[in-house]
C-alpha positions as CSV (number, residue, x, y, z in Angstrom):
1,X,33.2,-6.9,46.7
2,X,31.3,-9.3,49.6
3,X,31.6,-12.8,50.3
4,X,29.5,-15.3,52.4
5,X,29.7,-18.0,54.4
6,X,27.3,-20.4,56.7
7,X,28.2,-21.3,60.2
8,X,25.8,-24.1,61.8
9,X,25.6,-23.1,65.0
10,X,23.2,-24.5,68.1
11,X,20.7,-22.5,67.3
12,X,20.4,-22.2,63.8
13,X,22.1,-21.7,60.9
14,X,24.1,-18.0,60.1
15,X,25.2,-16.1,57.3
16,X,27.6,-14.3,57.7
17,X,29.4,-11.5,55.3
18,X,33.0,-10.1,54.8
19,X,34.2,-7.2,52.9
20,X,38.1,-6.8,52.5
21,X,37.5,-4.1,55.4
22,X,36.0,-6.2,58.2
23,X,32.9,-8.3,58.8
24,X,29.7,-6.9,57.6
25,X,27.0,-9.4,58.6
26,X,25.8,-12.2,60.8
27,X,22.2,-12.9,60.8
28,X,20.4,-16.0,61.8
29,X,18.6,-17.8,58.5
30,X,14.8,-16.2,58.5
31,X,15.5,-13.3,61.5
32,X,13.8,-9.9,60.8
33,X,16.6,-7.9,58.5
34,X,18.2,-10.6,57.0
35,X,21.0,-10.0,54.7
36,X,20.2,-6.2,55.4
37,X,23.3,-3.9,53.3
38,X,24.0,-7.3,51.3
39,X,25.7,-6.5,47.9
40,X,23.3,-8.2,46.0
41,X,26.9,-8.7,44.2
42,X,28.2,-10.9,46.3
43,X,30.8,-14.5,46.3
44,X,30.7,-17.3,48.5
45,X,34.1,-17.7,49.8
46,X,35.9,-18.3,52.7
47,X,38.1,-15.6,53.6
48,X,40.1,-14.9,56.3
49,X,37.5,-12.6,58.4
50,X,35.1,-15.1,58.2
51,X,37.2,-18.0,59.5
52,X,38.3,-15.8,62.3
53,X,34.4,-15.5,62.9
54,X,34.0,-18.9,62.8
55,X,36.3,-19.9,65.4
56,X,35.2,-16.6,67.6
57,X,31.7,-18.1,67.4
58,X,32.5,-21.6,68.1
59,X,34.4,-19.9,71.4
60,X,31.1,-18.4,72.3
61,X,29.4,-21.6,71.6
62,X,31.1,-23.5,73.4
63,X,30.1,-21.2,76.4
64,X,33.4,-19.0,76.8
65,X,33.9,-15.6,76.2
66,X,36.4,-15.4,73.1
67,X,39.5,-13.6,74.0
68,X,40.2,-11.7,70.5
69,X,38.2,-9.8,68.3
70,X,36.9,-9.9,64.7
71,X,37.2,-7.1,62.2
72,X,34.6,-5.4,61.5
73,X,32.6,-3.0,59.3
74,X,30.0,-1.8,60.7
75,X,27.3,-0.4,57.8
76,X,24.8,2.1,58.9
77,X,24.6,5.9,60.0
78,X,26.8,7.8,62.3
79,X,23.9,7.1,64.8
80,X,23.6,3.8,64.3
81,X,27.3,2.9,64.4
82,X,27.9,5.0,67.9
83,X,25.0,2.4,69.2
84,X,26.8,-0.4,68.3
85,X,30.1,0.5,69.1
86,X,28.5,0.9,73.0
87,X,26.8,-2.1,72.4
88,X,30.6,-3.6,71.5
89,X,31.3,-2.3,75.1
90,X,29.0,-4.5,77.2
91,X,30.8,-7.1,78.8
92,X,29.9,-10.7,78.2
93,X,27.3,-11.8,80.5
94,X,26.1,-8.5,81.2
95,X,23.1,-6.1,80.0
96,X,22.1,-2.9,79.7
97,X,19.2,-1.1,79.1
98,X,18.0,1.3,76.4
99,X,18.0,3.7,78.6
100,X,21.3,3.2,79.9
101,X,22.8,3.3,76.2
102,X,20.5,6.6,75.2
103,X,22.0,8.2,78.5
104,X,25.9,7.1,77.0
105,X,25.2,8.7,73.5
106,X,23.5,12.2,75.0
107,X,26.5,12.6,77.4
108,X,29.2,11.6,74.3
109,X,27.0,13.8,72.4
110,X,26.7,16.9,74.9
111,X,23.2,16.5,74.8
112,X,20.6,16.9,78.0
113,X,18.5,13.9,76.6
114,X,18.7,10.9,73.8
115,X,15.4,8.6,73.0
116,X,15.7,5.5,74.2
117,X,13.3,4.8,71.5
118,X,15.9,6.0,68.6
119,X,18.6,3.4,70.1
120,X,16.1,0.5,70.0
121,X,15.5,1.1,66.5
122,X,19.5,1.1,66.2
123,X,19.8,-1.6,68.0
124,X,17.0,-3.6,66.0
125,X,19.3,-2.9,63.2
126,X,22.5,-4.1,64.0
127,X,23.7,-6.3,60.9
128,X,26.2,-8.4,63.0
129,X,24.3,-10.2,65.0
130,X,26.2,-12.4,68.7
131,X,29.2,-10.6,68.1
132,X,27.8,-7.0,68.2
133,X,25.8,-8.3,71.3
134,X,22.6,-6.6,70.8
135,X,21.0,-9.2,72.5
136,X,22.8,-8.0,76.0
137,X,20.0,-5.1,75.7
138,X,16.9,-5.1,77.9
139,X,13.9,-3.0,78.7
140,X,14.6,-0.5,81.8
141,X,12.1,-2.5,83.6
142,X,14.2,-6.1,83.1
143,X,11.5,-6.8,80.2
144,X,13.2,-8.9,77.2
145,X,12.3,-7.6,73.9
146,X,13.5,-6.0,70.5
147,X,16.1,-9.1,69.2
148,X,15.6,-9.7,65.4
149,X,16.1,-13.2,65.7
150,X,13.3,-13.8,68.1
151,X,13.3,-13.9,72.1
152,X,13.9,-17.4,71.9
153,X,17.4,-17.3,70.7
154,X,18.1,-14.3,73.0
155,X,16.9,-16.3,76.3
156,X,19.0,-19.0,74.7
157,X,21.9,-16.2,74.5
158,X,22.2,-14.2,77.9
159,X,21.4,-18.8,79.5
160,X,24.5,-19.6,77.2
161,X,26.8,-16.3,78.8
162,X,25.3,-17.6,82.6
163,X,23.6,-14.0,82.6
164,X,21.6,-13.3,85.3
165,X,18.3,-13.3,84.6
166,X,16.9,-13.5,87.8
167,X,15.3,-9.8,86.8
168,X,14.1,-10.2,83.1
169,X,11.5,-11.5,81.8
170,X,9.3,-11.7,78.5
171,X,6.6,-9.4,78.9
172,X,2.9,-10.3,78.2
173,X,1.2,-9.2,75.1
């Protein structure tokens, strides 16, 4: 059974979801892939992992790096979960490129090459926005692309973390 709760962030409302294993979702309302993998049968109920997630988000949105983790239940393919675990290792206030992550996966899998586009697909399908920090992934040239919650939110999250934005830009269409 999955449980849901709503969180009111400075960037918009967030739907949180969890099961008995851990947090399964954190989506900005209206974002791409909203509530992906949320069971049709779920109950709005404040369970402990959702309360922990709310506390984590309170600290995060106050401009601080939360010093505790939330139990996560990553729901996806093995490849997606591998990418998401790498995202969790990106330090607060820092960024990595899709290519960096592809290279790390290639090394982990003892392969010569891994597609940065495949990594981008996995990053884009991350169900646990902010907490699994997909907003910290940028293009090789510093382009701010590919955030399901919208580029404006990605920029605001990076600024909240006091990320050095000097080499980052929004590509012209």
